C-alpha positions, 0 to 999 in steps of 0.5 A: 364546417371547414371539412364540409366546405372542403368536401363541397369544393372537391365535389364541385371540382370533380364535377367540373372536370367530368363535365368538361371531359364528357363535353370534349368527348362528345364534341370530338365524337361529333367531329369524327362522325361528321355530325353535330354536337346536338345530334350526338347529344340526341343520340345519347340522351334521347335514344341510348339512355332511355333504351338502357333504362328500359333494357337493363332492368329487364335483363336484371329480372330475367337473370334473377329468375334464371338464378332462382331456377338454378338455385332450386335445381342445385339445392343451394337454398338448403342451409346446413 
């Protein structure tokens, strides 16, 4: 139980550090671009993140089919 509590404390500490870093990064980016913290958050979470959620699986599927075609052309499916 002691190890589990130590693990929990470590995870909470790392999460807090990552959150503080990300918040500080967002505030600094807002200051550098002359926008507000809320506008940068909007860009990250309402524009960039959904775009990545849609685009990355599409790219993965395209690459899967390209790799399948490459394997068929080169004969990599045959196992000796």
